[in-house]
C-alpha positions in Angstrom: -159.1 -146.2 -5.4 -160.5 -144.6 -2.3 -158.9 -144.4 1.1 -160.8 -147.0 2.7 -161.0 -147.6 6.6 -161.5 -151.0 7.6 -162.6 -152.8 10.7 -162.4 -156.4 11.6 -161.6 -159.6 9.7 -163.4 -161.5 6.5 -165.7 -163.9 7.8 -168.6 -166.1 6.9 -170.5 -163.0 6.3 -170.2 -160.4 3.4 -168.3 -157.4 3.6 -170.4 -154.2 5.4 -169.4 -150.9 3.4 -170.9 -147.5 4.8 -171.1 -144.8 3.2 -170.7 -141.0 4.3 -172.5 -138.5 3.6 -172.0 -134.6 2.1 -168.8 -132.9 4.0 -168.4 -136.2 6.0 -165.6 -139.0 6.0 -165.1 -142.6 6.6 -163.6 -141.4 10.4 -166.9 -140.4 11.3 -168.1 -143.9 11.4 -165.5 -145.3 13.4 -167.6 -146.0 16.8 -170.5 -147.8 15.0 -168.4 -149.6 12.5 -166.2 -151.1 15.2 -169.4 -152.2 16.9 -171.1 -154.1 13.3 -167.0 -155.7 12.9 -168.1 -158.2 15.5 -168.8 -161.0 12.9 -167.5 -159.2 9.8 -165.1 -157.0 7.6 -166.7 -153.4 7.9 -165.5 -150.6 5.3 -165.8 -147.4 5.9 -164.4 -145.3 2.5 -163.9 -141.4 2.2 -166.0 -140.5 -0.9 -164.0 -138.8 -3.8 -163.1 -135.0 -3.0 -163.8 -135.8 1.0 -161.0 -137.2 3.7 -157.8 -138.6 2.3 -159.9 -139.8 -1.1 -158.4 -138.3 -4.2 -159.9 -135.2 -5.5 -161.0 -134.8 -8.9 -163.1 -132.1 -11.2 -166.5 -134.6 -11.1 -168.5 -135.5 -8.2 -171.7 -137.0 -9.5 -173.4 -140.1 -8.4 -172.6 -142.3 -11.3 -168.5 -141.5 -10.8 -169.5 -142.3 -6.7 -171.0 -145.2 -7.6 -167.8 -146.5 -10.0 -166.1 -145.7 -6.6 -167.8 -147.8 -4.8 -168.2 -150.8 -7.1 -163.9 -151.0 -7.0 -163.9 -150.4 -3.0 -166.3 -153.9 -3.4 -164.6 -155.5 -6.0 -161.0 -155.2 -4.3 -163.2 -157.2 -1.1 -164.7 -159.9 -2.8 -167.3 -158.4 -5.2 -170.2 -158.4 -3.0 -171.4 -156.2 -0.1 -174.4 -155.3 2.2 -174.2 -151.2 1.9 -175.1 -148.8 4.1 -175.5 -145.5 2.9 -176.2 -141.6 4.4 -177.7 -138.8 2.6 -175.4 -138.4 -0.3 -173.6 -141.6 0.8 -177.5 -143.0 0.3 -178.0 -141.6 -3.1 -174.3 -143.1 -4.3 -175.4 -146.4 -2.9 -178.6 -146.4 -4.4 -177.0 -146.0 -8.0 -174.6 -148.5 -7.3 -177.3 -150.8 -6.4 -179.5 -150.1 -9.3 -176.4 -150.0 -12.0 -174.4 -153.0 -10.3 -177.4 -155.0 -8.6 -175.1 -158.2 -8.1 -172.5 -156.2 -6.3 -175.1 -155.2 -3.4 -176.6 -158.2 -1.3 -178.6 -155.8 1.3 -179.0 -152.0 1.2 -179.7 -149.7 3.9 -180.2 -146.1 2.8 -180.1 -143.9 5.5 -182.6 -140.4 5.7 -182.6 -139.9 2.2 -184.6 -140.4 -1.1 -183.9 -141.0 -4.7 -185.1 -137.4 -5.6 -183.8 -134.2 -6.1 -184.2 -131.5 -3.4 -184.4 -128.0 -3.1 -182.4 -126.7 -0.2 -178.9 -125.6 -0.3 -175.9 -126.7 1.1 -173.7 -124.0 -0.5 -173.7 -121.9 2.9 -171.9 -124.6 4.6 -169.0 -124.4 1.9 -169.1 -120.3 2.1 -168.4 -120.6 6.3 -165.7 -123.2 5.5 -164.0 -120.8 3.1 -164.8 -118.0 5.5 -162.4 -119.6 8.1 -158.9 -117.8 8.5 -156.9 -120.9 8.5 -153.6 -118.9 9.6 -155.2 -118.2 12.9 -156.4 -122.1 13.7 -154.2 -123.8 16.0 -156.6 -126.2 17.2 -160.0 -127.6 16.1 -161.3 -125.3 18.5 -160.0 -122.3 17.4 -161.7 -122.9 13.9 -165.0 -123.9 16.0 -165.3 -120.4 17.1 -164.7 -118.9 13.7 -167.3 -121.2 11.9 -169.9 -120.4 15.1 -170.1 -116.6 13.1 -172.0 -118.3 10.6 -173.2 -122.0 11.6 -175.3 -121.8 14.3 -175.7 -125.6 15.2 -173.0 -126.5 17.5 -172.8 -129.8 16.3 -172.5 -129.0 13.0 -169.8 -126.8 13.8 -167.7 -129.8 15.5 -168.4 -132.1 12.7 -167.2 -129.8 10.0 -163.7 -129.5 11.8 -163.4 -133.2 12.0 -162.4 -132.7 8.0 -160.1 -129.7 8.9 -156.0 -130.6 8.6 -154.7 -128.2 11.4 -151.2 -128.9 10.9 -151.7 -128.3 7.0 -153.9 -125.4 7.5 -156.4 -126.9 4.7 -159.5 -128.4 4.7 -159.7 -132.3 3.5 -162.8 -131.3 1.5 -162.5 -130.4 -2.2 -164.8 -127.0 -1.5 -164.4 -125.7 -5.3 -165.8 -129.1 -6.5 -168.2 -129.5 -4.1 -169.8 -125.8 -4.7 -169.4 -126.4 -8.5 -171.1 -130.2 -8.1 -173.8 -128.6 -5.7 -176.8 -128.9 -8.1 -176.0 -132.3 -9.1 -175.4 -133.8 -5.7 -179.0 -132.1 -4.7 -180.5 -134.1 -7.6 -180.6 -137.8 -8.3 -179.9 -139.3 -12.0 -182.6 -140.8 -13.8 -181.8 -144.7 -14.0 -184.1 -147.3 -15.5 -184.5 -150.6 -14.0 -184.6 -151.6 -10.1 -183.0 -153.0 -7.5 -185.3 -156.1 -6.2 -182.6 -157.0 -3.1 -183.8 -156.5 0.7 -183.7 -152.7 1.5 -184.6 -150.4 4.1 -184.9 -146.9 4.0 -184.3 -145.9 7.8 -185.1 -142.0 8.7 -185.0 -140.2 11.8 -188.4 -139.5 13.3 -187.7 -135.7 13.5 -186.7 -135.4 9.9 -188.4 -134.3 6.5 -185.8 -136.0 3.8 -188.0 -139.1 3.7 -191.4 -137.5 2.8 -195.0 -139.7 2.3 -194.5 -138.7 -1.2 -191.7 -140.1 -1.9 -193.0 -143.5 -1.3 -194.1 -144.1 -4.8 -190.7 -143.5 -6.5 -189.0 -145.6 -3.8 -191.1 -148.7 -4.4 -190.7 -148.0 -8.3 -186.9 -148.6 -8.1 -186.5 -150.5 -4.7 -189.8 -152.5 -4.9 -188.9 -154.8 -1.9 -188.0 -151.8 0.3 -189.1 -151.9 4.3 -189.5 -148.6 5.7 -188.6 -147.9 9.4 -187.9 -144.6 11.8 -185.9 -144.1 14.7 -187.5 -142.2 17.6 -185.7 -139.0 18.5 -183.8 -138.6 15.7 -183.2 -136.1 12.7 -181.2 -136.2 9.5 -178.1 -137.2 11.3 -179.5 -140.1 12.8 -176.6 -142.4 13.3 -175.4 -139.3 15.1 -178.5 -138.8 17.3 -179.2 -142.3 18.2 -176.1 -144.6 17.4 -176.9 -147.7 19.3 -180.5 -147.2 18.3 -179.1 -147.1 14.3 -176.7 -149.4 15.0 -179.4 -151.9 16.4 -181.6 -151.2 13.3 -178.9 -151.8 11.0 -177.8 -155.4 12.5 -181.8 -156.4 12.7 -182.0 -155.7 9.2 -178.6 -157.6 8.0 -179.6 -160.7 9.7 -183.1 -160.4 9.0 -184.5 -164.0 7.0 -185.6 -162.6 3.4 
Protein backbone atom coordinates (compact mmCIF):
# COMPACT_ATOMS: atom_id res chain seq x y z
CA UNK A 1 0.00 0.00 0.00
CA UNK A 2 1.13 3.50 -0.75
CA UNK A 3 2.02 5.82 2.10
CA UNK A 4 -1.03 8.07 2.51
CA UNK A 5 -1.50 11.30 4.45
CA UNK A 6 -5.11 11.78 5.56
CA UNK A 7 -6.72 15.17 6.17
CA UNK A 8 -10.13 15.68 7.74
CA UNK A 9 -12.63 12.97 8.59
CA UNK A 10 -15.05 10.83 6.57
CA UNK A 11 -18.43 12.44 5.99
CA UNK A 12 -21.39 12.41 3.65
CA UNK A 13 -19.21 13.31 0.66
CA UNK A 14 -16.92 10.73 -0.94
CA UNK A 15 -13.22 10.93 -0.09
CA UNK A 16 -11.05 13.14 -2.28
CA UNK A 17 -7.83 11.56 -3.56
CA UNK A 18 -5.13 14.04 -4.67
CA UNK A 19 -2.37 12.47 -6.78
CA UNK A 20 0.95 14.31 -7.12
CA UNK A 21 3.19 14.51 -10.17
CA UNK A 22 6.71 13.36 -10.99
CA UNK A 23 9.32 14.09 -8.27
CA UNK A 24 6.56 15.18 -5.89
CA UNK A 25 4.95 13.75 -2.77
CA UNK A 26 1.72 13.85 -0.87
CA UNK A 27 3.26 16.42 1.48
CA UNK A 28 3.44 18.93 -1.37
CA UNK A 29 -0.37 19.17 -1.30
CA UNK A 30 -0.75 19.74 2.44
CA UNK A 31 -2.13 23.29 2.40
CA UNK A 32 -4.67 22.69 -0.36
CA UNK A 33 -5.64 19.31 1.09
CA UNK A 34 -6.31 20.77 4.53
CA UNK A 35 -8.51 23.49 3.08
CA UNK A 36 -10.50 21.01 0.99
CA UNK A 37 -10.87 18.74 4.04
CA UNK A 38 -13.38 21.04 5.72
CA UNK A 39 -16.26 18.76 4.78
CA UNK A 40 -14.71 15.49 3.66
CA UNK A 41 -11.76 13.14 3.98
CA UNK A 42 -8.86 14.13 1.72
CA UNK A 43 -6.10 11.62 0.95
CA UNK A 44 -2.69 12.59 -0.44
CA UNK A 45 -0.61 9.48 -1.21
CA UNK A 46 3.05 9.27 -2.10
CA UNK A 47 3.20 7.50 -5.45
CA UNK A 48 5.42 4.44 -5.79
CA UNK A 49 9.14 5.33 -5.97
CA UNK A 50 8.34 8.66 -4.28
CA UNK A 51 8.30 9.86 -0.69
CA UNK A 52 7.68 7.15 1.90
CA UNK A 53 5.98 4.69 -0.45
CA UNK A 54 7.61 1.44 -1.58
CA UNK A 55 10.28 1.41 -4.27
CA UNK A 56 9.80 -0.96 -7.20
CA UNK A 57 11.50 -1.68 -10.51
CA UNK A 58 8.25 -0.93 -12.35
CA UNK A 59 6.82 2.55 -12.75
CA UNK A 60 4.12 2.38 -15.40
CA UNK A 61 0.62 3.78 -15.43
CA UNK A 62 -1.30 0.50 -15.08
CA UNK A 63 0.74 -0.25 -11.94
CA UNK A 64 0.21 3.26 -10.57
CA UNK A 65 -3.53 2.94 -11.25
CA UNK A 66 -3.51 -0.34 -9.31
CA UNK A 67 -1.87 1.46 -6.38
CA UNK A 68 -4.53 4.17 -6.40
CA UNK A 69 -7.31 1.59 -6.62
CA UNK A 70 -5.92 -0.10 -3.50
CA UNK A 71 -6.04 3.21 -1.61
CA UNK A 72 -9.61 3.92 -2.69
CA UNK A 73 -10.70 0.36 -1.82
CA UNK A 74 -9.35 0.88 1.70
CA UNK A 75 -11.47 4.03 2.07
CA UNK A 76 -14.91 2.98 0.91
CA UNK A 77 -14.36 1.95 -2.70
CA UNK A 78 -15.26 5.18 -4.49
CA UNK A 79 -13.67 8.64 -4.50
CA UNK A 80 -13.37 11.96 -6.25
CA UNK A 81 -9.90 12.12 -7.82
CA UNK A 82 -7.58 15.01 -8.63
CA UNK A 83 -4.32 14.23 -10.42
CA UNK A 84 -1.55 16.54 -11.54
CA UNK A 85 0.84 15.78 -14.42
CA UNK A 86 2.12 12.19 -13.93
CA UNK A 87 -0.54 11.82 -11.24
CA UNK A 88 -3.10 13.05 -13.74
CA UNK A 89 -2.15 10.33 -16.18
CA UNK A 90 -2.33 7.68 -13.44
CA UNK A 91 -5.73 9.04 -12.42
CA UNK A 92 -6.97 8.89 -16.01
CA UNK A 93 -5.88 5.26 -16.33
CA UNK A 94 -7.63 4.50 -13.04
CA UNK A 95 -10.85 6.10 -14.29
CA UNK A 96 -10.66 4.34 -17.66
CA UNK A 97 -9.98 0.89 -16.21
CA UNK A 98 -12.01 1.09 -12.96
CA UNK A 99 -14.73 3.67 -13.62
CA UNK A 100 -16.83 2.38 -10.74
CA UNK A 101 -14.17 3.65 -8.30
CA UNK A 102 -14.11 7.25 -9.58
CA UNK A 103 -16.96 9.64 -8.86
CA UNK A 104 -15.58 12.82 -10.42
CA UNK A 105 -12.21 13.33 -12.05
CA UNK A 106 -10.07 16.46 -12.26
CA UNK A 107 -6.98 16.26 -14.47
CA UNK A 108 -4.53 19.07 -13.76
CA UNK A 109 -2.45 20.27 -16.71
CA UNK A 110 -1.82 17.05 -18.60
CA UNK A 111 -3.44 15.22 -21.53
CA UNK A 112 -3.79 11.49 -22.33
CA UNK A 113 -1.01 11.68 -24.92
CA UNK A 114 2.72 11.08 -25.19
CA UNK A 115 5.14 13.98 -24.76
CA UNK A 116 8.51 14.44 -26.42
CA UNK A 117 10.21 16.60 -23.78
CA UNK A 118 12.36 14.80 -21.21
CA UNK A 119 12.61 15.13 -17.46
CA UNK A 120 15.85 13.14 -17.21
CA UNK A 121 17.94 16.27 -16.76
CA UNK A 122 16.45 16.75 -13.31
CA UNK A 123 17.42 13.22 -12.28
CA UNK A 124 20.95 13.97 -13.43
CA UNK A 125 20.90 17.19 -11.40
CA UNK A 126 19.81 15.37 -8.24
CA UNK A 127 22.36 12.63 -8.78
CA UNK A 128 25.07 15.29 -9.07
CA UNK A 129 24.38 16.64 -5.56
CA UNK A 130 27.13 15.58 -3.14
CA UNK A 131 24.90 14.56 -0.24
CA UNK A 132 27.88 14.17 2.09
CA UNK A 133 28.23 17.96 1.92
CA UNK A 134 24.57 18.63 2.70
CA UNK A 135 23.73 19.61 6.29
CA UNK A 136 20.54 21.52 5.46
CA UNK A 137 18.25 21.80 2.46
CA UNK A 138 19.77 25.13 1.47
CA UNK A 139 23.07 23.32 0.84
CA UNK A 140 21.34 21.06 -1.69
CA UNK A 141 19.58 24.03 -3.26
CA UNK A 142 22.95 25.72 -3.78
CA UNK A 143 24.31 22.64 -5.55
CA UNK A 144 21.20 22.18 -7.68
CA UNK A 145 21.53 25.78 -8.86
CA UNK A 146 24.47 24.72 -11.02
CA UNK A 147 22.16 22.55 -13.15
CA UNK A 148 18.60 23.80 -12.49
CA UNK A 149 17.92 27.46 -13.26
CA UNK A 150 14.38 27.65 -11.87
CA UNK A 151 14.60 28.52 -8.17
CA UNK A 152 11.12 27.15 -7.52
CA UNK A 153 12.19 23.77 -8.92
CA UNK A 154 15.36 23.80 -6.83
CA UNK A 155 13.25 24.15 -3.69
CA UNK A 156 10.66 21.66 -4.94
CA UNK A 157 13.22 18.92 -5.50
CA UNK A 158 14.76 19.34 -2.04
CA UNK A 159 11.36 18.65 -0.47
CA UNK A 160 12.10 15.03 -1.41
CA UNK A 161 15.50 15.06 0.30
CA UNK A 162 16.13 13.19 3.55
CA UNK A 163 18.89 15.42 4.92
CA UNK A 164 19.67 13.32 7.99
CA UNK A 165 19.67 10.08 6.01
CA UNK A 166 21.65 11.71 3.19
CA UNK A 167 19.38 10.21 0.55
CA UNK A 168 16.77 11.24 -1.98
CA UNK A 169 13.29 9.92 -1.21
CA UNK A 170 12.95 9.26 -4.94
CA UNK A 171 13.97 6.06 -6.70
CA UNK A 172 16.02 7.91 -9.27
CA UNK A 173 17.28 4.73 -10.97
CA UNK A 174 13.81 3.36 -11.67
CA UNK A 175 12.41 6.75 -12.65
CA UNK A 176 15.25 7.19 -15.13
CA UNK A 177 14.77 3.71 -16.60
CA UNK A 178 11.01 4.16 -16.87
CA UNK A 179 11.08 7.73 -18.21
CA UNK A 180 9.84 6.82 -21.74
CA UNK A 181 6.71 5.27 -20.26
CA UNK A 182 6.20 8.15 -17.84
CA UNK A 183 6.23 10.58 -20.75
CA UNK A 184 3.91 8.36 -22.77
CA UNK A 185 0.35 7.17 -22.25
CA UNK A 186 -0.88 3.58 -22.61
CA UNK A 187 -3.30 2.47 -25.28
CA UNK A 188 -6.60 1.87 -23.51
CA UNK A 189 -9.96 0.94 -25.00
CA UNK A 190 -13.20 2.29 -23.62
CA UNK A 191 -14.00 5.56 -21.94
CA UNK A 192 -14.90 7.18 -18.63
CA UNK A 193 -18.32 8.81 -18.83
CA UNK A 194 -18.27 10.43 -15.40
CA UNK A 195 -17.91 14.18 -14.85
CA UNK A 196 -14.38 15.22 -15.80
CA UNK A 197 -12.58 18.55 -15.68
CA UNK A 198 -9.34 19.28 -17.51
CA UNK A 199 -7.96 22.18 -15.49
CA UNK A 200 -4.91 23.87 -17.01
CA UNK A 201 -2.59 26.77 -16.43
CA UNK A 202 -3.13 29.54 -18.99
CA UNK A 203 0.65 29.88 -19.36
CA UNK A 204 1.20 26.16 -19.94
CA UNK A 205 1.20 24.32 -23.26
CA UNK A 206 0.77 20.79 -21.90
CA UNK A 207 -2.89 20.57 -22.96
CA UNK A 208 -3.25 21.87 -26.50
CA UNK A 209 -6.26 22.35 -28.78
CA UNK A 210 -5.15 19.39 -30.90
CA UNK A 211 -5.45 17.12 -27.82
CA UNK A 212 -9.15 17.77 -27.38
CA UNK A 213 -10.40 15.12 -29.82
CA UNK A 214 -8.43 12.46 -27.97
CA UNK A 215 -9.61 13.77 -24.62
CA UNK A 216 -13.26 13.74 -25.65
CA UNK A 217 -12.95 10.23 -27.10
CA UNK A 218 -11.82 8.92 -23.71
CA UNK A 219 -13.74 11.36 -21.51
CA UNK A 220 -16.96 12.31 -23.35
CA UNK A 221 -18.20 14.54 -20.50
CA UNK A 222 -14.96 16.50 -20.29
CA UNK A 223 -15.07 20.19 -19.46
CA UNK A 224 -12.14 22.55 -19.83
CA UNK A 225 -11.01 25.47 -17.69
CA UNK A 226 -7.87 27.60 -17.41
CA UNK A 227 -6.37 29.44 -14.46
CA UNK A 228 -4.99 32.83 -15.58
CA UNK A 229 -1.38 33.52 -14.67
CA UNK A 230 -0.59 29.88 -13.89
CA UNK A 231 1.87 27.56 -15.60
CA UNK A 232 2.22 23.78 -15.42
CA UNK A 233 2.52 23.90 -11.62
CA UNK A 234 -0.85 25.62 -11.45
CA UNK A 235 -1.60 24.52 -7.88
CA UNK A 236 1.65 26.13 -6.69
CA UNK A 237 1.36 29.23 -8.89
CA UNK A 238 -2.25 29.98 -7.99
CA UNK A 239 -3.23 27.82 -5.00
CA UNK A 240 -6.38 29.72 -4.03
CA UNK A 241 -7.68 29.79 -7.60
CA UNK A 242 -6.86 26.10 -7.99
CA UNK A 243 -8.68 25.26 -4.77
CA UNK A 244 -11.70 27.31 -5.81
CA UNK A 245 -11.86 25.58 -9.21
CA UNK A 246 -11.67 22.13 -7.62
CA UNK A 247 -14.29 22.98 -5.02
CA UNK A 248 -16.67 24.42 -7.63
CA UNK A 249 -16.41 21.38 -9.91
CA UNK A 250 -16.87 18.88 -7.10
CA UNK A 251 -20.09 20.61 -5.99
CA UNK A 252 -21.43 21.16 -9.50
CA UNK A 253 -24.83 19.60 -10.18
CA UNK A 254 -24.35 16.91 -12.89
